C-alpha positions as CSV (number, residue, x, y, z in Angstrom):
1,M,-9.5,9.6,33.0
2,T,-6.4,7.1,33.3
3,N,-5.4,5.3,30.6
4,A,-6.1,1.8,31.9
5,P,-4.8,-1.4,29.9
6,D,-8.2,-2.6,29.8
7,Q,-10.3,-0.1,28.6
8,T,-11.8,-0.2,25.7
9,L,-13.6,2.1,23.0
10,A,-17.3,1.3,24.6
11,D,-15.4,2.4,28.2
12,L,-15.1,6.0,26.6
13,S,-16.9,8.6,24.3
14,E,-16.0,9.1,20.9
15,G,-14.5,12.7,21.9
16,E,-12.4,11.1,24.6
17,V,-10.6,8.7,22.1
18,L,-10.1,11.2,19.6
19,A,-8.8,13.2,22.5
20,R,-5.7,10.7,22.6
21,I,-5.3,9.4,19.1
22,F,-5.0,13.4,17.8
23,P,-2.3,14.3,20.4
24,R,-0.1,11.1,18.2
25,L,-1.2,12.3,14.1
26,P,1.1,14.1,12.6
27,H,0.1,17.3,10.7
28,A,0.5,17.7,7.1
29,D,2.7,20.2,5.5
30,T,0.1,21.7,3.9
31,E,-2.7,21.8,6.7
32,L,-3.8,25.8,6.9
33,L,-6.8,23.7,9.4
34,G,-6.8,20.8,10.8
35,P,-8.6,17.5,13.1
36,G,-11.3,19.3,15.1
37,D,-13.7,21.2,12.7
38,D,-16.0,19.7,10.0
39,A,-13.7,19.5,7.9
40,A,-9.8,20.2,7.2
41,V,-8.4,22.9,4.4
42,L,-5.0,22.1,3.1
43,S,-3.0,24.9,0.9
44,A,-3.0,24.2,-3.2
45,A,-0.1,25.6,-4.5
46,D,-0.6,23.6,-8.2
47,G,-4.7,23.5,-8.1
48,R,-4.4,20.2,-8.5
49,Y,-5.3,17.1,-6.0
50,V,-4.1,13.4,-6.7
51,V,-7.2,11.4,-4.8
52,T,-7.3,7.9,-4.1
53,C,-9.0,5.7,-0.9
54,D,-7.8,2.6,-0.3
55,M,-9.9,0.0,2.6
56,M,-7.7,-2.2,5.1
57,I,-10.7,-5.2,7.0
58,Q,-10.4,-7.7,9.6
59,G,-10.3,-11.3,7.3
60,P,-9.5,-10.3,3.8
61,D,-7.0,-7.8,4.0
62,F,-5.2,-8.7,7.5
63,R,-5.4,-11.0,10.2
64,L,-5.2,-9.6,13.9
65,A,-3.3,-12.5,15.1
66,W,-0.8,-11.6,13.0
67,S,-0.6,-7.5,13.1
68,T,-0.1,-5.8,15.9
69,P,-2.1,-1.8,15.4
70,H,1.3,-0.4,14.7
71,D,1.3,-2.6,11.8
72,L,-1.9,-1.6,10.2
73,G,-1.5,2.2,10.7
74,W,1.8,1.5,9.2
75,K,0.4,-0.6,6.2
76,A,-3.2,1.2,6.0
77,A,-0.6,4.3,5.6
78,A,2.2,2.7,2.9
79,T,-0.8,1.6,0.5
80,N,-2.2,4.6,0.0
81,L,1.0,6.3,-0.1
82,S,2.2,4.3,-3.2
83,D,-1.2,5.0,-5.2
84,V,-0.5,9.0,-4.9
85,A,3.1,7.9,-5.9
86,A,2.6,6.2,-8.7
87,M,0.7,9.5,-10.5
88,G,3.9,10.8,-9.9
89,A,2.3,12.8,-7.1
90,R,3.7,13.8,-3.8
91,P,2.0,12.0,-0.8
92,T,0.4,15.5,1.5
93,A,-2.4,14.3,3.5
94,L,-4.5,11.8,4.7
95,V,-7.9,11.2,6.6
96,V,-8.5,8.4,8.0
97,A,-11.6,6.6,9.1
98,I,-12.1,3.4,11.8
99,A,-14.6,1.4,12.5
100,A,-14.0,-0.7,15.3
101,P,-16.3,-3.3,18.2
102,P,-17.0,-1.8,20.8
103,S,-14.9,-3.9,22.9
104,T,-11.8,-3.2,21.4
105,P,-9.1,-1.7,23.5
106,I,-8.2,1.9,23.0
107,S,-4.4,0.8,23.0
108,V,-5.3,-1.2,19.5
109,I,-6.5,2.3,18.3
110,L,-3.9,4.0,19.8
111,G,-1.4,1.6,17.9
112,I,-3.0,2.6,14.8
113,A,-2.3,6.3,15.5
114,D,1.1,6.2,15.5
115,G,1.5,3.2,12.4
116,L,0.4,5.2,10.6
117,R,2.5,8.8,12.3
118,E,5.6,6.6,12.2
119,G,4.3,5.0,8.7
120,C,4.0,9.3,7.4
121,E,7.0,10.3,8.2
122,A,9.5,7.5,7.5
123,L,8.0,7.1,3.7
124,A,6.7,10.7,3.2
125,P,7.6,13.4,5.8
126,G,5.0,16.6,5.1
127,C,2.2,14.4,4.8
128,G,0.4,14.3,7.7
129,V,-3.5,12.7,9.2
130,V,-5.3,16.1,8.4
131,G,-9.1,14.3,9.4
132,G,-11.1,11.3,9.4
133,D,-14.3,9.1,11.5
134,L,-14.5,6.3,13.8
135,S,-17.8,4.1,14.4
136,A,-18.4,1.5,15.9
137,S,-19.1,-2.5,13.2
138,D,-18.5,-6.4,13.9
139,A,-15.3,-6.5,12.1
140,L,-12.2,-4.0,12.7
141,T,-12.1,-1.6,9.6
142,L,-9.8,0.8,8.6
143,S,-10.5,3.4,5.3
144,I,-8.2,5.6,4.3
145,T,-7.9,8.8,1.7
146,A,-4.9,10.7,0.4
147,F,-4.5,13.3,-1.4
148,G,-1.4,14.6,-3.2
149,D,0.4,17.6,-5.1
150,L,1.4,17.3,-8.6
151,E,4.0,20.1,-8.3
152,G,3.2,21.1,-11.8
153,R,3.5,18.2,-13.2
154,A,1.5,16.3,-15.1
155,P,0.2,13.5,-13.9
156,V,1.5,9.9,-15.0
157,L,-1.6,7.8,-16.1
158,R,-1.7,3.4,-16.9
159,S,-2.9,4.7,-20.4
160,G,0.5,6.6,-21.8
161,A,2.8,3.4,-22.8
162,R,4.6,2.9,-26.4
163,A,5.0,0.2,-28.0
164,G,9.2,-0.1,-27.5
165,D,9.2,1.4,-24.6
166,V,11.5,0.1,-21.4
167,V,9.5,-1.8,-18.3
168,A,10.8,-0.8,-15.7
169,H,10.1,-2.0,-11.8
170,A,11.1,-0.2,-8.5
171,G,11.1,-1.7,-5.0
172,R,10.2,-5.4,-3.5
173,L,9.1,-8.4,-6.3
174,G,7.5,-11.5,-4.4
175,D,8.7,-11.3,-1.0
176,A,5.1,-9.7,0.5
177,G,4.1,-13.3,-1.2
178,I,7.0,-15.3,0.1
179,G,6.1,-13.8,3.3
180,L,2.1,-14.6,3.8
181,G,2.8,-18.1,2.7
182,L,4.9,-18.6,5.9
183,L,2.2,-16.8,7.9
184,F,-0.3,-19.4,6.2
185,R,2.3,-22.4,6.9
186,F,3.7,-21.4,10.1
187,G,2.6,-18.3,12.0
188,V,-0.5,-20.5,13.1
189,D,-1.7,-23.2,16.2
190,A,-1.7,-27.3,15.8
191,D,-5.6,-26.8,14.4
192,G,-4.6,-24.2,11.2
193,V,-5.7,-21.0,12.8
194,P,-3.8,-18.1,13.0
195,S,-1.6,-17.6,16.4
196,R,0.0,-14.4,17.6
197,A,2.6,-16.5,19.1
198,A,3.5,-18.7,16.3
199,A,4.0,-14.9,14.4
200,D,5.9,-13.2,16.5
201,A,8.4,-16.8,16.5
202,L,7.7,-16.8,12.7
203,K,9.0,-13.0,12.6
204,L,12.5,-14.0,14.7
205,R,13.0,-16.0,11.9
206,E,11.8,-14.5,9.0
207,P,12.0,-11.4,9.1
208,R,12.3,-9.6,5.5
209,F,9.5,-11.3,4.5
210,V,6.8,-11.1,7.2
211,E,7.8,-7.6,8.0
212,A,7.6,-7.0,3.5
213,Q,3.9,-8.8,4.4
214,L,2.7,-6.7,7.4
215,A,4.8,-3.5,7.3
216,P,5.6,-3.1,3.4
217,V,8.2,-0.2,3.0
218,P,7.4,1.3,-0.8
219,P,10.1,3.1,-2.7
220,I,7.5,6.3,-1.9
221,R,9.7,9.0,-3.6
222,L,10.7,7.5,-6.8
223,G,7.0,8.3,-7.8
224,T,7.7,12.1,-8.2
225,V,11.1,10.9,-9.2
226,A,10.0,8.3,-12.0
227,A,7.8,11.6,-13.7
228,A,10.9,13.9,-13.8
229,A,12.5,11.1,-16.1
230,G,10.0,11.6,-17.9
231,A,7.6,7.5,-16.9
232,T,5.1,7.0,-19.7
233,A,3.2,5.2,-17.6
234,M,3.5,4.4,-13.8
235,L,0.9,2.4,-12.1
236,D,1.7,0.8,-7.7
237,V,2.1,-2.8,-8.1
238,S,-0.3,-4.2,-5.3
239,D,-1.7,-7.5,-6.2
240,G,1.3,-9.0,-8.3
241,L,3.6,-8.1,-11.4
242,A,1.7,-9.7,-13.9
243,I,-2.2,-8.8,-12.7
244,D,-1.6,-5.1,-12.7
245,A,1.0,-5.7,-15.6
246,G,-2.3,-6.8,-17.6
247,R,-4.3,-3.4,-16.4
248,L,-2.0,-1.2,-17.7
249,A,-1.5,-2.8,-20.8
250,R,-5.3,-2.7,-21.6
251,A,-5.5,0.8,-20.1
252,S,-2.6,1.2,-23.2
253,G,-3.7,-0.4,-25.7
254,V,-0.3,-2.3,-25.7
255,G,1.0,-5.8,-24.5
256,V,4.2,-6.4,-22.0
257,D,6.6,-8.5,-22.2
258,F,8.6,-9.3,-19.3
259,E,12.4,-11.1,-19.4
260,S,12.8,-13.6,-17.2
261,A,16.8,-13.6,-16.9
262,E,15.7,-10.3,-15.2
263,L,12.7,-11.4,-12.9
264,G,15.2,-13.3,-10.6
265,D,15.2,-16.6,-9.5
266,R,11.4,-17.0,-8.4
267,R,10.1,-15.8,-11.1
268,E,7.0,-17.6,-10.2
269,L,6.6,-15.2,-7.1
270,A,7.7,-12.3,-8.7
271,L,4.9,-12.3,-10.9
272,G,2.0,-13.9,-8.9
273,G,3.1,-12.2,-5.1
274,G,1.1,-9.2,-4.1
275,E,1.1,-6.4,-2.0
276,D,5.2,-5.4,-1.9
277,H,3.3,-2.1,-3.2
278,G,6.3,-1.5,-5.2
279,L,6.0,0.9,-8.8
280,L,5.8,-0.6,-12.5
281,A,6.4,1.7,-15.1
282,T,7.6,2.0,-18.6
283,F,10.0,5.0,-20.2
284,P,10.5,6.3,-23.5
285,P,13.5,4.0,-25.1
286,G,17.2,5.6,-24.6
287,V,16.1,6.7,-21.4
288,V,18.1,6.4,-18.5
289,L,16.9,4.2,-16.0
290,P,16.5,6.7,-12.4
291,A,18.6,5.0,-9.4
292,G,16.1,2.2,-8.2
293,F,14.6,1.1,-11.5
294,R,15.8,-1.5,-13.2
295,R,14.3,-2.6,-16.3
296,L,12.4,-6.2,-16.6
297,G,11.0,-6.4,-20.3
298,T,10.0,-4.5,-23.4
299,V,6.5,-2.7,-23.9
300,T,4.9,-4.7,-27.4
301,D,1.9,-4.0,-29.4
302,Q,0.3,-6.9,-28.1
303,P,-2.9,-5.4,-27.3
304,G,-3.7,-6.2,-23.6
305,I,-1.0,-9.5,-23.6
306,V,1.0,-10.3,-20.8
307,L,4.4,-12.2,-21.9
308,V,7.5,-13.9,-20.7
309,D,10.0,-14.5,-22.9
310,G,7.2,-14.1,-25.7
311,E,5.0,-16.8,-24.1
312,R,1.7,-15.2,-23.1
313,H,1.9,-15.6,-19.4
314,T,-1.5,-16.6,-17.3
315,Q,-2.0,-13.8,-15.2
316,G,-2.4,-14.6,-10.9
317,G,-2.5,-12.6,-8.0
318,W,-5.5,-11.6,-5.7
319,D,-8.6,-11.1,-6.0
320,P,-10.3,-10.1,-2.8
321,Y,-13.9,-11.7,-4.5
322,R,-12.2,-14.9,-4.6
323,G,-8.8,-15.0,-3.2
324,W,-10.8,-15.1,0.8
325,D,-11.5,-18.2,2.8
326,G,-14.0,-16.0,4.5
327,A,-12.1,-16.5,8.2
328,T,-11.3,-13.6,10.1
329,T,-9.3,-14.3,12.8
């Protein structure tokens, strides 16, 4: 069957769609048996796996007028790889499930596959897509399960921080939040509806911030680096620095005190903007921070409390049950 631009999923069988996807997906270094059977078979030299799962749903998580199919595949890979890295593990494999309206052009699915491949190759070389599923849905939905190898190390949990530890961060802070704000302000038409043309023009004017939102580049390799350097706790900053620091603080039974001078000129965006997918980690006092991490503050003995310069901070950030306006376009 030809690759006509106007072909949709309804024009093809599941087998035909898969036959076009598989050649675009990366193999995993740990893959003993990949896509095509009832399940994949992976090697597990450590004897343990880190496993995580994340969803992206049209509407609360992305708008098709703003994100290209490649963006969606890249971001789906990046957000899951970051969760693996936050455990101090090396990402090894992804399992990808996609549900889409039957009217979806096949080019959209192939673009997502390309984004997944290039995201894995750029962010976690050796990680591949080893299986998944396809189905129909009213809204385009991606569900990713990611696996990681601890390589003989103990996992770095959220619950290991101790009073006196140094709080440090790797990656961007606030850029994705700025990008989202720009998209809602300038990536729309005269009626306020998300517009592909307006978003494309905005990408040319503000590539740093828009790309940080649509196709983030988390510091994946620094997860294992932090673990080897003795990180006592770590997590992926997906919903905002303040809200995620609060999660780490509650899990560890400690508090976090950020220094505003270390947060930069955009303090509130650094604290409240989500989706940068950096790594927030704590290290024992006196440890030389690994390259790529910068000190943001200290761990206190006030359980669950997030402070800035000693003053309590009201935690903001992203919550899908409160932050979504119900729109899908």
